[in-house]
C-alpha beads as a LAMMPS data file, in Angstrom:
LAMMPS data file: protein, C-alpha beads

330 atoms
329 bonds

1 atom types
1 bond types

-500.0 500.0 xlo xhi
-500.0 500.0 ylo yhi
-500.0 500.0 zlo zhi

Masses

1 110.0

Atoms # bond

1 1 1 399.621 -226.866 -216.439
2 1 1 396.913 -228.176 -217.960
3 1 1 397.317 -230.821 -220.389
4 1 1 394.883 -231.569 -223.243
5 1 1 393.416 -234.884 -223.025
6 1 1 394.876 -236.461 -226.502
7 1 1 396.665 -239.232 -225.076
8 1 1 395.828 -242.239 -222.636
9 1 1 393.577 -241.345 -220.054
10 1 1 395.557 -242.417 -216.520
11 1 1 392.878 -240.539 -214.340
12 1 1 388.904 -240.064 -214.437
13 1 1 387.497 -237.537 -212.400
14 1 1 383.431 -237.750 -211.511
15 1 1 381.734 -234.881 -210.525
16 1 1 377.949 -235.548 -209.290
17 1 1 375.837 -232.481 -209.100
18 1 1 372.177 -231.035 -208.452
19 1 1 371.178 -227.975 -208.411
20 1 1 374.678 -226.039 -207.743
21 1 1 374.790 -223.293 -209.861
22 1 1 376.561 -221.423 -207.222
23 1 1 379.545 -223.674 -206.388
24 1 1 379.718 -225.747 -209.673
25 1 1 382.151 -223.568 -211.833
26 1 1 384.169 -223.268 -208.915
27 1 1 384.415 -227.368 -207.980
28 1 1 385.331 -227.703 -212.367
29 1 1 387.714 -224.885 -212.556
30 1 1 389.542 -226.116 -209.364
31 1 1 389.961 -229.661 -210.930
32 1 1 390.988 -228.636 -214.309
33 1 1 393.839 -226.238 -212.577
34 1 1 395.755 -229.285 -212.171
35 1 1 399.561 -229.223 -212.086
36 1 1 400.431 -232.755 -213.950
37 1 1 402.329 -235.057 -216.563
38 1 1 399.224 -237.501 -216.063
39 1 1 396.113 -237.274 -218.605
40 1 1 392.756 -237.168 -216.837
41 1 1 389.404 -236.636 -217.710
42 1 1 386.479 -234.740 -215.941
43 1 1 382.666 -236.593 -216.393
44 1 1 380.746 -233.875 -215.340
45 1 1 377.044 -235.602 -214.269
46 1 1 374.300 -233.090 -213.942
47 1 1 370.813 -235.158 -212.445
48 1 1 368.850 -232.876 -213.729
49 1 1 369.062 -229.937 -212.157
50 1 1 366.079 -226.858 -212.566
51 1 1 368.561 -224.077 -211.913
52 1 1 371.549 -222.647 -214.334
53 1 1 373.822 -225.766 -213.624
54 1 1 373.864 -227.329 -217.225
55 1 1 374.267 -223.970 -218.473
56 1 1 377.693 -223.527 -216.545
57 1 1 378.746 -227.020 -217.231
58 1 1 378.129 -226.499 -220.951
59 1 1 380.254 -223.351 -221.137
60 1 1 383.373 -224.929 -219.140
61 1 1 383.007 -228.253 -221.212
62 1 1 382.941 -225.824 -224.408
63 1 1 386.579 -224.271 -222.955
64 1 1 388.164 -227.694 -222.532
65 1 1 386.357 -230.145 -225.267
66 1 1 389.093 -232.519 -224.830
67 1 1 388.713 -233.099 -220.913
68 1 1 385.529 -232.468 -219.659
69 1 1 382.751 -235.177 -220.575
70 1 1 379.286 -233.404 -219.423
71 1 1 376.589 -235.742 -218.761
72 1 1 373.337 -233.722 -218.606
73 1 1 370.392 -235.699 -217.414
74 1 1 366.582 -234.873 -218.559
75 1 1 365.672 -237.250 -215.684
76 1 1 366.646 -237.077 -212.150
77 1 1 368.427 -240.649 -211.275
78 1 1 369.781 -239.931 -207.721
79 1 1 372.733 -239.629 -206.258
80 1 1 374.004 -242.663 -206.298
81 1 1 372.894 -244.147 -209.828
82 1 1 374.041 -240.433 -210.925
83 1 1 377.945 -241.439 -209.616
84 1 1 377.122 -245.314 -210.866
85 1 1 376.807 -243.925 -214.353
86 1 1 379.504 -241.830 -214.443
87 1 1 381.928 -244.713 -213.099
88 1 1 380.728 -246.329 -216.293
89 1 1 382.040 -244.120 -218.450
90 1 1 384.967 -243.676 -216.710
91 1 1 388.258 -244.513 -218.954
92 1 1 391.451 -243.984 -216.147
93 1 1 393.832 -246.290 -214.682
94 1 1 392.800 -243.980 -211.442
95 1 1 389.095 -242.693 -210.217
96 1 1 388.536 -240.074 -208.204
97 1 1 384.765 -238.964 -207.258
98 1 1 383.676 -235.442 -205.883
99 1 1 380.470 -233.559 -205.450
100 1 1 379.904 -230.412 -207.426
101 1 1 379.151 -228.069 -204.288
102 1 1 382.948 -229.064 -203.211
103 1 1 386.519 -227.944 -204.688
104 1 1 389.776 -228.832 -204.543
105 1 1 392.656 -226.979 -203.508
106 1 1 396.019 -228.972 -204.232
107 1 1 396.715 -228.010 -207.695
108 1 1 399.569 -231.127 -207.601
109 1 1 396.497 -233.264 -206.339
110 1 1 396.579 -235.582 -209.342
111 1 1 400.689 -235.703 -210.042
112 1 1 401.331 -236.949 -205.915
113 1 1 398.448 -239.214 -206.020
114 1 1 399.455 -241.075 -208.898
115 1 1 403.251 -240.973 -208.363
116 1 1 402.468 -242.657 -205.377
117 1 1 400.024 -245.416 -206.198
118 1 1 402.337 -245.835 -209.414
119 1 1 405.497 -247.242 -206.369
120 1 1 403.299 -248.779 -204.064
121 1 1 401.364 -251.022 -205.888
122 1 1 400.258 -252.899 -202.962
123 1 1 398.136 -250.195 -202.147
124 1 1 394.094 -250.087 -203.449
125 1 1 393.683 -246.625 -202.682
126 1 1 395.365 -243.091 -201.417
127 1 1 393.406 -240.592 -199.128
128 1 1 394.224 -237.227 -198.124
129 1 1 392.454 -234.706 -195.879
130 1 1 390.072 -231.925 -196.332
131 1 1 389.494 -228.519 -195.417
132 1 1 386.072 -227.463 -194.034
133 1 1 384.334 -223.948 -195.717
134 1 1 381.356 -222.326 -195.463
135 1 1 379.156 -220.994 -198.066
136 1 1 381.350 -218.122 -198.781
137 1 1 384.475 -220.227 -198.872
138 1 1 385.046 -219.424 -195.468
139 1 1 387.669 -221.773 -193.338
140 1 1 385.678 -223.569 -190.305
141 1 1 387.118 -225.227 -187.448
142 1 1 387.865 -228.797 -187.649
143 1 1 385.817 -229.792 -184.889
144 1 1 382.528 -228.880 -186.380
145 1 1 381.704 -231.952 -187.320
146 1 1 382.875 -233.640 -184.637
147 1 1 385.686 -236.171 -184.347
148 1 1 384.661 -238.080 -187.507
149 1 1 386.508 -240.897 -189.664
150 1 1 384.788 -239.404 -192.294
151 1 1 387.331 -236.681 -192.082
152 1 1 389.890 -237.405 -189.117
153 1 1 391.678 -240.904 -189.677
154 1 1 394.758 -240.710 -187.529
155 1 1 396.440 -243.877 -188.719
156 1 1 398.440 -244.171 -192.244
157 1 1 396.691 -247.291 -193.675
158 1 1 392.904 -248.427 -193.427
159 1 1 391.777 -251.543 -193.833
160 1 1 388.999 -254.227 -193.727
161 1 1 388.982 -254.476 -190.020
162 1 1 388.703 -250.908 -190.434
163 1 1 385.851 -251.283 -192.357
164 1 1 384.544 -253.567 -190.645
165 1 1 383.929 -250.888 -187.501
166 1 1 381.942 -248.781 -189.712
167 1 1 384.919 -246.275 -190.211
168 1 1 386.450 -244.512 -193.247
169 1 1 389.340 -243.366 -194.193
170 1 1 388.623 -239.732 -195.218
171 1 1 385.992 -238.444 -197.193
172 1 1 385.692 -239.723 -200.168
173 1 1 386.283 -236.925 -202.627
174 1 1 389.801 -237.251 -200.669
175 1 1 390.482 -240.267 -202.355
176 1 1 392.103 -241.435 -205.390
177 1 1 391.809 -245.352 -205.971
178 1 1 392.359 -247.636 -208.601
179 1 1 390.077 -248.312 -211.165
180 1 1 388.942 -251.771 -212.065
181 1 1 385.899 -251.686 -214.532
182 1 1 385.350 -255.540 -214.106
183 1 1 385.276 -255.531 -210.335
184 1 1 382.729 -252.117 -210.121
185 1 1 380.523 -253.965 -212.683
186 1 1 380.306 -257.238 -210.186
187 1 1 379.465 -254.582 -207.221
188 1 1 376.867 -252.794 -209.070
189 1 1 374.201 -254.328 -206.946
190 1 1 375.658 -252.939 -203.839
191 1 1 376.604 -249.887 -205.462
192 1 1 372.618 -249.200 -206.347
193 1 1 371.634 -250.311 -202.865
194 1 1 371.474 -247.275 -201.229
195 1 1 369.441 -243.851 -203.279
196 1 1 371.570 -241.400 -201.709
197 1 1 375.028 -243.154 -199.851
198 1 1 377.543 -244.511 -202.346
199 1 1 381.139 -243.313 -200.063
200 1 1 381.025 -246.464 -197.799
201 1 1 380.887 -248.594 -201.697
202 1 1 383.461 -246.472 -203.035
203 1 1 385.907 -247.425 -200.247
204 1 1 384.973 -251.433 -199.913
205 1 1 385.731 -250.900 -203.724
206 1 1 389.178 -249.628 -203.120
207 1 1 389.987 -252.233 -200.595
208 1 1 389.117 -255.041 -203.086
209 1 1 392.469 -254.258 -204.202
210 1 1 394.453 -253.390 -201.350
211 1 1 394.517 -251.239 -198.518
212 1 1 394.133 -247.771 -198.548
213 1 1 396.893 -245.296 -197.465
214 1 1 396.380 -241.900 -195.609
215 1 1 398.287 -238.831 -196.141
216 1 1 398.374 -235.590 -194.253
217 1 1 398.056 -233.804 -197.181
218 1 1 394.806 -231.406 -197.543
219 1 1 393.728 -232.026 -201.239
220 1 1 389.955 -230.644 -201.050
221 1 1 387.572 -228.543 -199.001
222 1 1 384.400 -229.925 -197.764
223 1 1 381.343 -227.276 -198.257
224 1 1 379.415 -227.036 -195.307
225 1 1 375.950 -225.245 -196.459
226 1 1 373.619 -223.336 -194.408
227 1 1 370.364 -224.849 -196.001
228 1 1 371.922 -228.382 -194.701
229 1 1 373.976 -230.901 -195.733
230 1 1 373.530 -234.403 -196.118
231 1 1 373.503 -235.578 -193.120
232 1 1 370.683 -232.955 -192.773
233 1 1 368.666 -234.359 -194.801
234 1 1 368.963 -237.878 -194.168
235 1 1 367.841 -237.307 -190.521
236 1 1 364.822 -235.687 -192.442
237 1 1 363.977 -238.446 -195.154
238 1 1 365.074 -240.866 -192.106
239 1 1 366.889 -243.356 -194.504
240 1 1 368.055 -246.127 -191.509
241 1 1 366.360 -249.172 -193.625
242 1 1 368.449 -248.206 -196.503
243 1 1 371.649 -248.045 -194.410
244 1 1 370.861 -251.630 -193.211
245 1 1 369.922 -252.734 -196.317
246 1 1 373.066 -251.339 -197.936
247 1 1 374.981 -253.071 -195.003
248 1 1 373.355 -256.571 -195.642
249 1 1 374.052 -255.743 -199.436
250 1 1 378.058 -254.855 -198.328
251 1 1 377.968 -258.099 -196.142
252 1 1 376.833 -260.720 -198.747
253 1 1 379.297 -258.973 -201.188
254 1 1 381.845 -259.998 -198.820
255 1 1 380.691 -263.616 -198.102
256 1 1 380.611 -264.193 -201.508
257 1 1 383.686 -262.832 -202.987
258 1 1 386.049 -262.267 -200.269
259 1 1 387.697 -264.921 -197.489
260 1 1 387.338 -264.311 -194.083
261 1 1 384.759 -263.579 -191.811
262 1 1 383.237 -260.127 -191.932
263 1 1 379.667 -258.747 -190.303
264 1 1 378.202 -255.547 -189.659
265 1 1 375.393 -256.600 -187.158
266 1 1 376.578 -254.413 -184.627
267 1 1 375.609 -251.092 -186.624
268 1 1 372.840 -253.042 -188.130
269 1 1 371.400 -252.932 -184.588
270 1 1 372.745 -249.623 -184.298
271 1 1 370.263 -248.182 -186.967
272 1 1 366.928 -250.341 -185.496
273 1 1 367.153 -248.797 -182.406
274 1 1 367.563 -245.231 -183.685
275 1 1 364.518 -246.294 -186.229
276 1 1 362.421 -247.132 -182.809
277 1 1 363.711 -244.412 -180.967
278 1 1 362.775 -241.851 -183.654
279 1 1 359.446 -243.596 -184.077
280 1 1 358.232 -243.300 -180.652
281 1 1 359.423 -239.819 -180.897
282 1 1 356.878 -238.978 -184.213
283 1 1 355.044 -241.778 -185.061
284 1 1 354.407 -240.969 -188.642
285 1 1 353.694 -243.146 -191.985
286 1 1 357.457 -243.072 -193.286
287 1 1 358.766 -243.918 -189.150
288 1 1 356.769 -246.641 -189.216
289 1 1 357.648 -248.005 -192.806
290 1 1 361.339 -247.780 -192.131
291 1 1 360.787 -249.664 -188.796
292 1 1 359.023 -252.503 -190.708
293 1 1 361.560 -252.795 -193.612
294 1 1 364.321 -253.250 -191.045
295 1 1 362.457 -256.075 -188.856
296 1 1 360.722 -257.489 -191.909
297 1 1 364.073 -257.741 -194.264
298 1 1 365.963 -258.812 -191.162
299 1 1 366.902 -262.847 -190.928
300 1 1 366.759 -263.083 -186.931
301 1 1 363.511 -261.801 -186.475
302 1 1 363.343 -263.053 -182.917
303 1 1 366.687 -260.666 -182.071
304 1 1 365.181 -258.053 -183.571
305 1 1 361.721 -258.432 -182.444
306 1 1 363.330 -258.554 -178.577
307 1 1 365.618 -255.613 -179.463
308 1 1 362.000 -253.596 -180.318
309 1 1 360.589 -254.719 -177.091
310 1 1 363.734 -253.534 -174.688
311 1 1 364.379 -250.791 -176.767
312 1 1 360.934 -249.665 -176.246
313 1 1 361.136 -249.897 -172.477
314 1 1 364.041 -248.163 -171.391
315 1 1 362.986 -245.465 -173.752
316 1 1 360.054 -245.144 -171.585
317 1 1 361.923 -245.561 -168.472
318 1 1 364.347 -242.633 -169.566
319 1 1 361.527 -240.823 -170.153
320 1 1 358.774 -240.670 -167.926
321 1 1 360.863 -241.746 -165.052
322 1 1 364.022 -240.343 -165.228
323 1 1 362.437 -237.235 -167.256
324 1 1 366.094 -237.849 -169.494
325 1 1 366.520 -238.374 -173.021
326 1 1 369.588 -240.854 -173.129
327 1 1 371.316 -242.539 -176.487
328 1 1 370.516 -246.624 -175.999
329 1 1 373.955 -248.957 -177.000
330 1 1 372.158 -252.547 -177.543

Bonds

1 1 1 2
2 1 2 3
3 1 3 4
4 1 4 5
5 1 5 6
6 1 6 7
7 1 7 8
8 1 8 9
9 1 9 10
10 1 10 11
11 1 11 12
12 1 12 13
13 1 13 14
14 1 14 15
15 1 15 16
16 1 16 17
17 1 17 18
18 1 18 19
19 1 19 20
20 1 20 21
21 1 21 22
22 1 22 23
23 1 23 24
24 1 24 25
25 1 25 26
26 1 26 27
27 1 27 28
28 1 28 29
29 1 29 30
30 1 30 31
31 1 31 32
32 1 32 33
33 1 33 34
34 1 34 35
35 1 35 36
36 1 36 37
37 1 37 38
38 1 38 39
39 1 39 40
40 1 40 41
41 1 41 42
42 1 42 43
43 1 43 44
44 1 44 45
45 1 45 46
46 1 46 47
47 1 47 48
48 1 48 49
49 1 49 50
50 1 50 51
51 1 51 52
52 1 52 53
53 1 53 54
54 1 54 55
55 1 55 56
56 1 56 57
57 1 57 58
58 1 58 59
59 1 59 60
60 1 60 61
61 1 61 62
62 1 62 63
63 1 63 64
64 1 64 65
65 1 65 66
66 1 66 67
67 1 67 68
68 1 68 69
69 1 69 70
70 1 70 71
71 1 71 72
72 1 72 73
73 1 73 74
74 1 74 75
75 1 75 76
76 1 76 77
77 1 77 78
78 1 78 79
79 1 79 80
80 1 80 81
81 1 81 82
82 1 82 83
83 1 83 84
84 1 84 85
85 1 85 86
86 1 86 87
87 1 87 88
88 1 88 89
89 1 89 90
90 1 90 91
91 1 91 92
92 1 92 93
93 1 93 94
94 1 94 95
95 1 95 96
96 1 96 97
97 1 97 98
98 1 98 99
99 1 99 100
100 1 100 101
101 1 101 102
102 1 102 103
103 1 103 104
104 1 104 105
105 1 105 106
106 1 106 107
107 1 107 108
108 1 108 109
109 1 109 110
110 1 110 111
111 1 111 112
112 1 112 113
113 1 113 114
114 1 114 115
115 1 115 116
116 1 116 117
117 1 117 118
118 1 118 119
119 1 119 120
120 1 120 121
121 1 121 122
122 1 122 123
123 1 123 124
124 1 124 125
125 1 125 126
126 1 126 127
127 1 127 128
128 1 128 129
129 1 129 130
130 1 130 131
131 1 131 132
132 1 132 133
133 1 133 134
134 1 134 135
135 1 135 136
136 1 136 137
137 1 137 138
138 1 138 139
139 1 139 140
140 1 140 141
141 1 141 142
142 1 142 143
143 1 143 144
144 1 144 145
145 1 145 146
146 1 146 147
147 1 147 148
148 1 148 149
149 1 149 150
150 1 150 151
151 1 151 152
152 1 152 153
153 1 153 154
154 1 154 155
155 1 155 156
156 1 156 157
157 1 157 158
158 1 158 159
159 1 159 160
160 1 160 161
161 1 161 162
162 1 162 163
163 1 163 164
164 1 164 165
165 1 165 166
166 1 166 167
167 1 167 168
168 1 168 169
169 1 169 170
170 1 170 171
171 1 171 172
172 1 172 173
173 1 173 174
174 1 174 175
175 1 175 176
176 1 176 177
177 1 177 178
178 1 178 179
179 1 179 180
180 1 180 181
181 1 181 182
182 1 182 183
183 1 183 184
184 1 184 185
185 1 185 186
186 1 186 187
187 1 187 188
188 1 188 189
189 1 189 190
190 1 190 191
191 1 191 192
192 1 192 193
193 1 193 194
194 1 194 195
195 1 195 196
196 1 196 197
197 1 197 198
198 1 198 199
199 1 199 200
200 1 200 201
201 1 201 202
202 1 202 203
203 1 203 204
204 1 204 205
205 1 205 206
206 1 206 207
207 1 207 208
208 1 208 209
209 1 209 210
210 1 210 211
211 1 211 212
212 1 212 213
213 1 213 214
214 1 214 215
215 1 215 216
216 1 216 217
217 1 217 218
218 1 218 219
219 1 219 220
220 1 220 221
221 1 221 222
222 1 222 223
223 1 223 224
224 1 224 225
225 1 225 226
226 1 226 227
227 1 227 228
228 1 228 229
229 1 229 230
230 1 230 231
231 1 231 232
232 1 232 233
233 1 233 234
234 1 234 235
235 1 235 236
236 1 236 237
237 1 237 238
238 1 238 239
239 1 239 240
240 1 240 241
241 1 241 242
242 1 242 243
243 1 243 244
244 1 244 245
245 1 245 246
246 1 246 247
247 1 247 248
248 1 248 249
249 1 249 250
250 1 250 251
251 1 251 252
252 1 252 253
253 1 253 254
254 1 254 255
255 1 255 256
256 1 256 257
257 1 257 258
258 1 258 259
259 1 259 260
260 1 260 261
261 1 261 262
262 1 262 263
263 1 263 264
264 1 264 265
265 1 265 266
266 1 266 267
267 1 267 268
268 1 268 269
269 1 269 270
270 1 270 271
271 1 271 272
272 1 272 273
273 1 273 274
274 1 274 275
275 1 275 276
276 1 276 277
277 1 277 278
278 1 278 279
279 1 279 280
280 1 280 281
281 1 281 282
282 1 282 283
283 1 283 284
284 1 284 285
285 1 285 286
286 1 286 287
287 1 287 288
288 1 288 289
289 1 289 290
290 1 290 291
291 1 291 292
292 1 292 293
293 1 293 294
294 1 294 295
295 1 295 296
296 1 296 297
297 1 297 298
298 1 298 299
299 1 299 300
300 1 300 301
301 1 301 302
302 1 302 303
303 1 303 304
304 1 304 305
305 1 305 306
306 1 306 307
307 1 307 308
308 1 308 309
309 1 309 310
310 1 310 311
311 1 311 312
312 1 312 313
313 1 313 314
314 1 314 315
315 1 315 316
316 1 316 317
317 1 317 318
318 1 318 319
319 1 319 320
320 1 320 321
321 1 321 322
322 1 322 323
323 1 323 324
324 1 324 325
325 1 325 326
326 1 326 327
327 1 327 328
328 1 328 329
329 1 329 330
């Protein structure tokens, strides 16, 4: 049974949305249907939508004035700035981040995840699993996205060593993390180092307080749209330079604030090789800029110059001698 948040907020749920008029009501009501003894708030950040999304948010906020906190922007901030601002408004001991086109499918999620973290203080967060659905809420095959750790992580515990391999404990919307605003504020530059990607940083944030426990419980539905999901837009915009910039920000933060060695150099090189391949296939201004940004911002320019020459040579050999297109691994 839903409980008005007249007591101290235990969980803050942040919901970022933009032009989600077809899905936002289901997303909000799936969160508001929680059966829990814990008080929670739902902070909804509309990023200056041009459809009816703000109107729907207002309607539901009027129904639940003690729970829903509407943040209706007049100017578009972009995904990560929108999400970071919502985290800055959060009051809970724990936090969950969600997207406006997804929804929850477990009415006991808050109760069970808080119960776990309350009795296991050694963990920085707990992560469930997701169900894949389409625009009509119909289930999709589990393997439609490939064997990705965004959706399937095989072990019970996710560690910093896993993060260094660029794995994920599951989808960020299935996670509940301990919330420490002081740590969040300290990580502001890291969170804002990428215009659209914030899930990796959220995982790092949780790891600052302990490993992340992974369960088999399906707690939310991840929607794959016919119009294209995030990866479609990612490929279209070619954001690999922002990826590398984010990885460098992560490395700098960990080296400064945490003990032990940590390197994402192999992942950064992989992004550089991919950027070279894309530029060779389509010599646009944006693709040239991505290549330049990665090379010019690197502190290993000699190595990256060698990777550039080697990748061009191998790609041309594949295309014009072997007449095929293989993936290059440096």
